[in-house]
N, C-alpha and C positions, 0 to 999 in steps of 0.2 A: 078533820077534812076527809071527805068520803072519796071513794074511787071515782065516782061520777064527776066530782068537782075537779079532780086531778085530770081526768080525761078532757073535760071542758076547757081547762086552762091550756093543755097541750094542743087541743084542736084549734083554739083561738091563736095560739102562738104560731102554729104551722100556717094558718090562713094569713096571718100578718106577714110572716116571712115570705110567703108566695106573692102577696100583694106588693111587697117592697122590692122583691127580686125581679118581678115580671118586666118592668120597663127596661132594666139593664139587660136582661137575658134576651128579650125580643130585639132590642137594638143590636146587640152583638150577633144574633142570628141573622137579621136582615142585612147587616153590613157584610157579614161573612158570605152569605149567598150572593150578594151583589158583586163582591170582589172576586169570588170564585167564577162567576159568569164572565167577568171581564178577563180574568186569567185564562179561562178556557177559550174565549174568542180570540184573544191576542197571543195565545200560547206562551205567555210569560209565566213561568212556574217559580216565582220567587216566594219563599216562605215568609219573609218579613214583610212582604207587600200587604198582607191582610192584617198585620198587627197594628200599624199606625192608624189606619182609618177606624178600627175598632176602638182604640184608646181615645181618639179624638171624639168619636160619636158618644161613647160612654161618658166622657167628661162633660159633653154638652147636655146629655140627659141628666147627669147629676146636678149641673148648674140650674137647669130648668125645673126638674122634679125634686131636687133635694129638699126644698122647703116643705113640700107636701109629704115627703117621706119622713122627715123629722117630726112634723106635726102628727102623723099617724103613729109613730113610735111613742111620742109623748102621751097621746091620748090613751094608747094601749097600756102604757106603764101606769098612768094615773088610775085607769080603771082597775088594773090588777092590784095596785097598792090600796085603792079604796075598798076593794072587796075582801081584803085580808081579815077584817073583823068578823065577817060572816063565816069564815072558814074555822074559826076557833071554837065554835059552838057545836 
């Protein structure tokens, strides 16, 4: 296994992690900004107020995007395992 192959695997893993984390992180960011705006307008500064909507929204994203995320992980793992014989030479 060459250093180029190791770097390629690491790069592909980082890209996959970014693809899988992006829907969850964007959801949490958008809900956080929205709740912060509402808190600013209403002057309600309750720290737990932002927690519940984020948990619910992330749960909904996992319900809707979970199947896609799982398929992406399975394809990545299959490709990685399938490429192992080429690393041995």
